[in-house]
C-alpha positions as CSV (number, residue, x, y, z in Angstrom):
1,X,8.5,8.4,-25.1
2,X,8.7,5.1,-26.4
3,X,10.6,4.0,-29.1
4,X,13.6,1.4,-29.4
5,X,15.0,-0.3,-26.3
6,X,17.2,2.0,-24.1
7,X,20.4,0.0,-22.8
8,X,21.2,2.6,-20.4
9,X,17.9,2.4,-19.1
10,X,17.8,-1.3,-19.0
11,X,21.4,-1.8,-17.7
12,X,20.9,0.7,-14.6
13,X,17.8,-1.2,-13.6
14,X,19.1,-4.5,-14.1
15,X,22.1,-3.3,-11.4
16,X,19.5,-2.1,-9.3
17,X,17.5,-5.7,-9.6
18,X,20.4,-7.9,-9.2
19,X,21.5,-6.2,-5.5
20,X,17.8,-6.4,-4.7
21,X,17.9,-10.1,-6.0
22,X,21.3,-11.1,-4.2
23,X,19.5,-9.9,-0.3
24,X,17.0,-11.8,-1.3
25,X,18.3,-15.1,-1.8
26,X,20.6,-14.6,1.1
27,X,17.7,-14.0,3.0
28,X,16.6,-17.4,2.0
29,X,18.1,-19.4,4.4
30,X,16.6,-17.0,7.9
31,X,12.8,-17.6,5.8
32,X,12.5,-21.6,5.9
33,X,10.5,-21.9,9.5
34,X,6.4,-20.2,9.2
35,X,8.1,-17.4,11.6
36,X,10.7,-16.9,9.6
37,X,8.5,-16.8,6.4
38,X,5.6,-14.7,7.5
39,X,7.8,-12.1,10.3
40,X,11.5,-12.4,9.4
41,X,12.1,-14.1,12.5
42,X,11.0,-11.1,14.5
43,X,14.4,-9.4,14.1
44,X,13.5,-6.4,12.9
45,X,14.7,-3.6,14.4
46,X,12.9,-0.4,15.0
47,X,14.5,1.6,11.7
48,X,14.7,-1.1,10.2
49,X,10.9,-1.2,10.1
50,X,10.5,2.0,9.8
51,X,12.0,2.2,6.9
52,X,10.0,-1.0,5.1
53,X,6.6,0.5,6.2
54,X,7.6,4.4,4.9
55,X,9.0,2.3,1.9
56,X,4.8,1.0,1.1
57,X,4.0,4.4,0.8
58,X,7.1,6.0,-0.7
59,X,6.1,4.3,-4.0
60,X,5.1,4.0,-7.5
61,X,1.5,6.1,-6.3
62,X,3.8,8.9,-4.6
63,X,6.4,9.2,-7.2
64,X,4.8,8.5,-10.0
65,X,1.0,9.2,-9.9
66,X,1.2,11.5,-7.1
67,X,3.1,14.4,-9.5
68,X,1.1,13.5,-12.1
69,X,-2.3,14.7,-9.9
70,X,-0.2,17.6,-8.5
71,X,0.9,18.3,-12.5
72,X,-2.7,18.3,-13.5
73,X,-5.3,18.9,-10.1
74,X,-2.8,21.3,-8.7
75,X,-3.4,21.9,-4.0
76,X,-6.5,19.1,-4.6
77,X,-3.7,16.3,-5.0
78,X,-1.1,17.8,-2.4
79,X,-4.6,17.5,-0.1
80,X,-4.4,13.9,-1.1
81,X,-0.9,13.0,-0.6
82,X,-0.9,14.9,3.1
83,X,-3.1,12.5,4.3
84,X,-1.5,9.9,4.4
85,X,1.2,11.1,6.4
86,X,-2.1,11.8,8.8
87,X,-2.8,8.5,8.7
88,X,-0.5,7.1,10.8
89,X,-1.6,8.6,13.7
90,X,-4.5,5.4,14.0
91,X,-2.0,3.3,13.6
92,X,0.3,5.1,15.9
93,X,-2.2,5.4,19.4
94,X,-4.7,2.5,18.1
95,X,-2.6,-0.4,16.8
96,X,0.8,-0.7,16.0
97,X,2.0,-2.3,20.1
98,X,-2.1,-4.0,20.1
99,X,-1.0,-5.7,17.2
100,X,2.4,-6.5,18.2
101,X,1.2,-8.4,21.6
102,X,-1.7,-10.1,20.1
103,X,-1.3,-11.2,17.1
104,X,1.3,-13.6,15.1
105,X,1.2,-13.3,11.4
106,X,-1.8,-12.4,9.9
107,X,-4.5,-9.8,10.2
108,X,-7.2,-12.4,11.2
109,X,-4.9,-14.0,14.1
110,X,-6.0,-10.5,15.9
111,X,-9.5,-10.6,15.0
112,X,-9.8,-14.3,15.8
113,X,-8.2,-13.7,19.6
114,X,-11.1,-13.7,20.9
115,X,-13.5,-16.3,19.2
116,X,-10.8,-18.8,17.2
117,X,-14.1,-18.9,14.8
118,X,-12.5,-20.6,11.2
119,X,-15.2,-18.6,9.3
120,X,-13.6,-15.3,10.2
121,X,-10.3,-16.0,8.9
122,X,-11.8,-17.4,5.5
123,X,-13.5,-13.6,5.5
124,X,-10.6,-11.8,6.4
125,X,-8.8,-13.8,4.1
126,X,-11.1,-12.8,1.1
127,X,-11.2,-8.9,2.2
128,X,-7.6,-8.8,2.0
129,X,-7.0,-10.3,-1.3
130,X,-9.2,-8.0,-2.5
131,X,-7.2,-5.1,-1.3
132,X,-4.4,-6.3,-2.1
133,X,-5.2,-6.3,-5.7
134,X,-6.3,-3.0,-5.9
135,X,-2.7,-2.0,-4.8
136,X,-1.1,-5.1,-7.2
137,X,-2.7,-2.9,-9.8
138,X,-1.4,0.1,-9.2
139,X,1.7,-0.5,-8.9
140,X,2.2,-3.2,-11.8
141,X,0.6,-0.3,-14.1
142,X,2.9,1.8,-13.3
143,X,5.8,-0.8,-13.4
144,X,4.6,-0.9,-17.0
145,X,4.2,2.2,-18.0
146,X,8.0,3.4,-16.5
147,X,10.0,0.6,-18.5
148,X,7.9,1.0,-21.2
149,X,8.4,4.6,-21.4
150,X,12.4,4.9,-20.6
151,X,13.4,1.2,-21.9
152,X,11.2,0.5,-24.5
153,X,10.5,-2.9,-23.5
154,X,6.3,-3.0,-24.2
155,X,3.6,-2.0,-21.9
156,X,2.6,-5.9,-21.3
157,X,6.4,-7.3,-20.9
158,X,7.3,-4.8,-18.5
159,X,4.5,-5.8,-16.5
160,X,5.1,-9.6,-17.2
161,X,8.9,-8.9,-15.5
162,X,8.1,-7.0,-12.7
163,X,5.6,-9.5,-11.7
164,X,7.7,-12.2,-12.0
165,X,10.3,-10.6,-9.6
166,X,7.6,-10.3,-6.9
167,X,7.2,-13.4,-6.8
168,X,10.6,-14.6,-6.2
169,X,11.6,-12.1,-3.6
170,X,8.5,-13.5,-2.0
171,X,9.3,-17.3,-2.9
172,X,13.1,-17.4,-2.1
173,X,13.5,-14.7,0.2
174,X,9.7,-14.3,2.4
175,X,9.1,-10.9,4.4
176,X,13.0,-10.7,5.4
177,X,13.9,-10.2,1.7
178,X,10.9,-8.0,1.2
179,X,11.8,-5.9,4.5
180,X,15.4,-5.5,3.1
181,X,14.4,-5.0,0.1
182,X,12.5,-1.9,1.0
183,X,15.2,-0.5,3.5
184,X,17.5,-0.4,0.5
185,X,14.8,1.1,-2.0
186,X,13.6,3.9,0.3
187,X,16.8,5.1,0.8
188,X,17.9,5.0,-2.5
189,X,14.8,6.8,-3.2
190,X,14.8,9.4,-0.7
191,X,18.6,10.4,-1.4
192,X,17.2,10.8,-5.5
193,X,14.6,12.8,-4.5
194,X,16.2,15.0,-2.4
195,X,18.6,15.7,-5.3
196,X,15.8,16.1,-7.9
197,X,14.4,18.5,-5.4
198,X,17.5,20.9,-5.1
199,X,17.4,20.7,-9.2
200,X,14.1,22.1,-9.5
201,X,14.4,25.0,-7.1
202,X,18.2,25.8,-8.5
203,X,16.3,26.4,-11.9
204,X,14.5,29.3,-9.9
205,X,17.1,30.1,-7.7
206,X,16.0,28.1,-4.8
207,X,13.0,30.6,-4.8
208,X,9.9,29.0,-4.3
209,X,7.6,31.8,-5.0
210,X,9.3,32.0,-8.5
211,X,8.6,28.4,-9.1
212,X,5.2,28.3,-8.1
213,X,4.4,31.6,-10.3
214,X,6.6,29.4,-13.3
215,X,3.9,26.4,-12.1
216,X,0.4,29.1,-12.7
217,X,1.8,30.4,-16.3
218,X,2.6,26.4,-17.5
219,X,-0.2,24.8,-16.5
220,X,-3.0,24.0,-18.2
221,X,-5.2,25.5,-15.4
222,X,-3.6,28.5,-15.0
223,X,-3.8,30.4,-11.5
224,X,-6.2,27.6,-10.5
225,X,-3.5,25.2,-9.6
226,X,-2.8,26.5,-6.5
227,X,-6.7,27.1,-5.2
228,X,-9.0,24.2,-4.1
229,X,-11.1,22.7,-6.7
230,X,-9.6,21.3,-9.5
231,X,-10.7,17.4,-8.1
232,X,-13.4,18.4,-5.6
233,X,-15.1,21.1,-6.8
234,X,-18.1,20.1,-8.6
235,X,-19.3,18.2,-5.3
236,X,-17.5,20.5,-2.6
237,X,-16.8,19.2,1.0
238,X,-18.1,16.3,1.3
239,X,-16.7,14.7,-1.5
240,X,-12.8,16.0,-0.2
241,X,-13.7,14.7,3.6
242,X,-14.4,11.5,2.0
243,X,-11.6,11.4,-0.5
244,X,-9.0,12.2,2.6
245,X,-10.7,10.0,5.1
246,X,-10.2,6.9,2.8
247,X,-6.5,7.7,2.8
248,X,-6.2,9.0,6.6
249,X,-8.0,5.9,8.4
250,X,-7.5,3.5,5.4
251,X,-4.0,2.7,6.7
252,X,-5.0,1.1,9.9
253,X,-7.1,-1.3,8.0
254,X,-4.0,-2.6,5.0
255,X,-3.1,-5.6,6.0
256,X,0.4,-5.4,4.2
257,X,0.9,-2.2,6.7
258,X,-0.8,-3.9,9.7
259,X,1.3,-7.1,9.7
260,X,4.9,-5.3,9.4
261,X,4.6,-5.3,13.4
262,X,4.5,-9.0,13.7
263,X,8.4,-8.5,12.5
264,X,9.6,-6.4,15.5
265,X,11.0,-7.9,18.6
266,X,8.0,-6.1,21.2
267,X,6.1,-3.5,20.7
268,X,8.2,-1.0,21.8
269,X,9.9,-1.6,18.9
270,X,6.7,-1.7,16.7
271,X,5.9,2.4,18.3
272,X,9.8,3.0,17.3
273,X,8.8,2.0,14.2
274,X,6.3,4.9,13.3
275,X,8.5,7.4,14.5
276,X,11.2,6.1,11.9
277,X,8.1,6.0,9.0
278,X,6.8,9.3,10.0
279,X,9.9,11.1,9.3
280,X,10.8,9.6,6.3
281,X,7.1,10.0,4.7
282,X,6.9,13.5,5.6
283,X,9.8,14.9,3.8
284,X,9.8,12.4,0.9
285,X,6.4,14.0,0.4
286,X,7.0,17.8,0.2
287,X,9.5,16.8,-2.0
288,X,7.2,14.9,-4.2
289,X,4.8,18.6,-4.2
290,X,7.8,20.5,-4.9
291,X,8.1,18.0,-8.1
292,X,4.6,18.4,-9.3
293,X,4.1,22.5,-9.1
294,X,7.9,21.8,-10.5
295,X,6.9,19.9,-13.9
296,X,4.2,22.1,-14.3
297,X,6.9,25.2,-14.1
298,X,9.6,23.5,-16.2
299,X,8.0,21.2,-18.9
300,X,5.3,24.3,-20.2
301,X,2.3,24.6,-22.5
302,X,3.4,21.2,-23.8
303,X,3.9,19.1,-20.6
304,X,0.0,17.6,-21.1
305,X,1.1,15.7,-24.0
306,X,4.1,14.7,-22.3
307,X,3.1,13.6,-19.2
308,X,0.7,11.6,-20.6
309,X,-3.3,11.1,-19.9
310,X,-3.1,9.8,-16.7
311,X,0.2,11.5,-15.6
312,X,2.1,8.9,-14.6
313,X,4.7,10.0,-16.4
314,X,5.3,13.2,-14.5
315,X,8.5,12.3,-12.8
316,X,10.5,10.8,-15.5
317,X,9.4,13.6,-17.9
318,X,10.6,16.3,-15.3
319,X,13.9,14.2,-14.9
320,X,14.9,13.8,-18.1
321,X,14.1,17.7,-18.7
322,X,16.2,18.3,-15.3
323,X,19.7,16.6,-16.9
324,X,19.3,18.5,-20.2
325,X,16.3,17.5,-21.9
326,X,15.6,14.6,-24.7
327,X,17.9,12.7,-26.5
328,X,20.8,14.7,-24.1
329,X,24.0,11.9,-22.4
330,X,22.4,14.1,-18.9
331,X,18.9,13.7,-20.2
332,X,19.2,9.9,-20.7
333,X,21.0,8.8,-17.1
334,X,18.6,11.2,-14.8
335,X,16.0,8.6,-16.4
336,X,17.7,5.8,-16.6
337,X,18.8,6.5,-12.6
338,X,15.4,7.4,-11.3
339,X,13.5,4.6,-13.3
340,X,15.8,2.4,-12.2
341,X,14.8,3.1,-8.3
342,X,11.8,3.7,-9.5
343,X,10.9,0.1,-10.8
344,X,12.7,-1.8,-8.1
345,X,10.4,0.9,-5.3
346,X,7.2,-0.9,-7.7
347,X,8.8,-3.9,-7.1
348,X,9.3,-4.1,-3.4
349,X,5.7,-2.8,-2.9
350,X,3.9,-5.0,-5.0
351,X,6.6,-7.7,-2.8
352,X,5.1,-6.8,0.3
353,X,1.5,-7.2,-0.8
354,X,2.0,-11.0,-2.0
355,X,3.9,-12.0,0.9
356,X,0.6,-10.8,2.5
357,X,-2.0,-12.0,0.1
358,X,-0.1,-14.9,0.5
359,X,0.4,-15.6,4.2
360,X,-3.1,-14.8,4.1
361,X,-4.2,-17.9,1.8
362,X,-1.6,-20.1,4.0
363,X,-2.4,-20.0,7.3
364,X,-6.1,-18.5,7.4
365,X,-7.5,-20.4,4.1
366,X,-5.6,-23.4,3.2
367,X,-6.0,-25.5,7.1
368,X,-9.4,-24.5,6.5
369,X,-9.7,-25.9,3.3
370,X,-8.1,-29.0,3.9
371,X,-9.5,-29.6,7.3
372,X,-6.0,-30.1,8.7
373,X,-4.8,-28.7,11.9
374,X,-5.7,-24.6,13.7
375,X,-4.2,-22.4,11.2
376,X,-2.9,-21.2,14.9
377,X,-1.0,-24.6,15.4
378,X,2.5,-24.5,16.4
379,X,3.7,-27.8,15.5
380,X,7.2,-27.6,13.5
381,X,4.7,-29.8,10.8
382,X,2.1,-27.0,10.4
383,X,4.8,-24.2,10.2
384,X,6.8,-26.5,7.0
385,X,3.6,-26.9,5.4
386,X,2.5,-22.9,5.6
387,X,5.3,-22.0,4.0
388,X,5.5,-23.9,1.2
389,X,1.9,-23.6,0.7
390,X,2.5,-19.1,0.6
391,X,5.7,-19.7,-1.4
392,X,3.2,-21.5,-3.9
393,X,0.5,-18.6,-3.4
394,X,2.7,-16.4,-4.3
395,X,3.3,-17.4,-7.7
396,X,-0.8,-17.9,-8.6
397,X,-1.3,-14.3,-6.6
398,X,1.5,-13.1,-9.2
399,X,0.3,-14.5,-12.3
400,X,-3.2,-13.3,-11.4
401,X,-1.9,-10.0,-11.0
402,X,-0.2,-9.9,-14.4
403,X,-3.6,-11.1,-16.1
404,X,-5.4,-8.6,-14.8
405,X,-3.2,-5.3,-15.1
406,X,-2.7,-6.3,-18.6
407,X,-6.4,-6.4,-18.8
408,X,-6.6,-3.2,-17.7
409,X,-4.1,-1.3,-19.3
410,X,-1.9,1.9,-18.5
411,X,-4.1,4.8,-18.8
412,X,-5.4,5.3,-15.2
413,X,-4.2,7.1,-12.7
414,X,-2.5,4.5,-10.0
415,X,-3.7,6.9,-7.6
416,X,-7.1,6.6,-7.8
417,X,-6.4,2.7,-7.6
418,X,-4.6,2.6,-4.3
419,X,-7.8,5.0,-2.9
420,X,-9.7,2.1,-3.8
421,X,-7.5,-0.2,-1.8
422,X,-7.5,2.1,0.8
423,X,-11.0,2.4,1.1
424,X,-12.1,-1.4,1.2
425,X,-9.5,-1.1,4.4
426,X,-10.9,1.3,5.8
427,X,-14.4,0.4,5.6
428,X,-14.3,-3.4,5.5
429,X,-10.9,-4.0,8.3
430,X,-10.3,-1.1,10.6
431,X,-14.2,-1.0,12.1
432,X,-13.9,-4.8,13.3
433,X,-10.4,-4.7,14.0
434,X,-10.7,-1.4,16.4
435,X,-14.1,-3.5,17.7
436,X,-11.8,-6.2,18.8
437,X,-9.5,-4.5,20.4
438,X,-11.7,-2.4,22.6
439,X,-15.4,-4.1,22.8
440,X,-16.1,-6.3,25.3
441,X,-19.5,-7.8,23.2
442,X,-18.2,-7.6,20.0
443,X,-17.8,-11.4,18.6
444,X,-17.3,-13.7,15.5
445,X,-20.7,-12.9,13.8
446,X,-19.9,-9.1,14.5
447,X,-16.3,-10.0,12.7
448,X,-18.7,-11.4,9.4
449,X,-20.9,-8.7,9.1
450,X,-18.8,-6.2,10.1
451,X,-16.0,-7.1,7.0
452,X,-18.6,-8.6,4.6
453,X,-20.5,-5.1,4.6
454,X,-17.5,-3.2,4.5
455,X,-16.0,-5.2,1.5
456,X,-19.5,-5.1,-0.1
457,X,-20.2,-1.6,0.3
458,X,-17.5,-0.8,-0.6
459,X,-17.2,-3.0,-3.8
460,X,-20.7,-2.2,-4.9
461,X,-21.0,2.4,-4.3
462,X,-17.7,2.2,-6.3
463,X,-19.6,0.7,-9.1
464,X,-21.7,3.9,-9.1
465,X,-18.5,6.3,-8.9
466,X,-17.6,8.3,-12.6
467,X,-14.1,6.1,-12.5
468,X,-15.9,3.0,-12.6
469,X,-19.6,3.5,-13.9
470,X,-20.7,1.9,-16.7
471,X,-24.2,2.6,-17.8
472,X,-25.2,5.9,-19.8
473,X,-25.1,9.3,-18.5
474,X,-24.0,10.8,-15.8
475,X,-22.6,8.7,-12.4
476,X,-24.8,8.4,-9.8
477,X,-22.3,9.0,-7.4
478,X,-20.7,12.5,-7.5
479,X,-18.2,10.8,-4.8
480,X,-14.8,9.8,-6.4
481,X,-14.1,7.6,-3.0
482,X,-17.4,6.8,-0.6
483,X,-15.5,6.0,2.2
484,X,-17.8,8.5,4.3
485,X,-21.3,5.9,3.4
486,X,-19.0,2.9,3.2
487,X,-17.2,2.9,6.8
488,X,-20.2,3.7,9.2
489,X,-22.2,1.0,7.4
490,X,-18.7,-1.1,8.0
491,X,-18.8,-0.6,12.2
492,X,-23.2,-0.3,12.3
493,X,-23.5,-3.8,11.2
494,X,-20.2,-4.9,12.9
495,X,-22.2,-3.8,16.3
496,X,-25.3,-5.1,15.0
497,X,-23.8,-8.7,14.5
498,X,-22.7,-8.9,17.8
499,X,-25.7,-8.3,19.8
500,X,-28.0,-10.4,17.5
501,X,-25.3,-12.7,18.1
502,X,-25.2,-12.0,22.0
503,X,-29.2,-12.1,21.6
504,X,-29.5,-15.3,20.1
505,X,-27.2,-17.6,22.0
506,X,-26.6,-15.8,25.4
507,X,-23.0,-14.1,26.7
508,X,-20.7,-16.6,26.8
509,X,-18.3,-16.1,30.7
510,X,-15.5,-17.8,28.3
511,X,-15.8,-14.7,26.4
512,X,-15.5,-12.8,28.8
513,X,-12.0,-13.8,30.1
514,X,-10.8,-14.2,26.8
515,X,-11.1,-9.9,26.1
516,X,-9.8,-9.7,29.4
517,X,-6.8,-11.6,28.4
518,X,-6.7,-10.3,25.3
519,X,-7.2,-6.4,27.0
520,X,-3.9,-7.4,29.7
521,X,-1.9,-8.6,26.4
522,X,-2.9,-5.3,24.3
523,X,-2.4,-3.1,26.6
524,X,0.8,-4.7,28.8
525,X,2.6,-6.9,26.8
526,X,2.1,-9.2,29.1
527,X,2.1,-13.1,27.7
528,X,2.9,-11.3,24.2
529,X,5.2,-13.9,23.8
530,X,2.5,-16.3,23.9
531,X,1.5,-15.1,20.4
532,X,3.9,-17.9,18.7
533,X,1.8,-20.3,20.2
534,X,-1.7,-19.1,20.5
């Protein structure tokens, strides 16, 4: 679908991006302090935060990648998508309110509440950056593929454009701008998805069985797309369980999701945020399932050639067909609209990841490297320094992400990259977070051991899976996302590390007092305002 520049698509993309840039510069006046830059001044309402969190999931990974995955793999792709909705339950019941009551700006704030250990901050920062890197790669690959396919702009230049925009959002507007960009794009993308869904169903007289029947007739896999096994068939239930766990539990450890609970004024609003998120994501994901099967039904036997090897062009190809086909005015307009909104969606997601990584570096790593005052000091000088460092770190992360994306190219399905990110989060972050909030004997050694083992085991195990195996012969691990192995390792390391440190140094009365303080604050909200000065 590449070729000469499509000025209609470029113009509509420019219009949508101009709107988000206007919001970004308007928000810049309220993003100068550390609280304004990292947490939007804690002024975000429940529905705004809910739409922003949903925006992290209503993204290129679901709209583009999962549509293509369902086109090729049918039911198995839909199962992966549905686990994302389930993933909000651990966040809602275990973390949302507690995170808001205990933390300040970053994931490390929660883990060091009871210890104040600088080394924990550094380890958490490293793991957060690795997780964010996987997300950035997935989204920037999608951005490059999308712009190249609909506008004729080469893949490399498309990635540069997307990477530059995400740096601008964060550098200029901070968390407030990133939040509002997410709200805007979530609203527009949801409306657009509803229109596409109605367009698909209208082709079959609004008969879902009719659409599925056409899908089985035209899909390369035939009737198999309506049965499980196309992704997980060779390795059975273990592969399915592990893959699902990566998405279902990984959300509860994703730093760029969890830091959004620091943007609301109190814990009750954090809980309400997730109600909006679940409602919006549930509707959107049902539509994506219809889009995936609808693509198979409408494109015919040559559909695989049109959507690409990774399936990332399934959604753009589908809307072109609904608009009248390639070369028609309706098809061009429909494609340009979807491309513009999807591109804005991609840039918004990567901006959220970049602000998480930049904030982690400025708030957790930079004070340790420079041996300045502790990262949670609340002086005016410390605030200004953290915000400034974060802005320049955002630029550095953007440049690095652009380079890595160009290196990996455009052939990998972006849903798998997102799975890697969720796997790191679930194995390295979630066990330590839960133990920190609920186990009296947990300490800094346990946090370091748990995060280090979770991160290391994830990276190493992924190198032995089929997607990343560089050796000869079949890959040693047939489990695609082996979180069923790595998450227990991370949990066990956190527990063993805590017990080993306690045995070596003995139990501390101060540590018990700190746990009691944290427990009261996390459960009741009493003293939560002290998160500003802790």
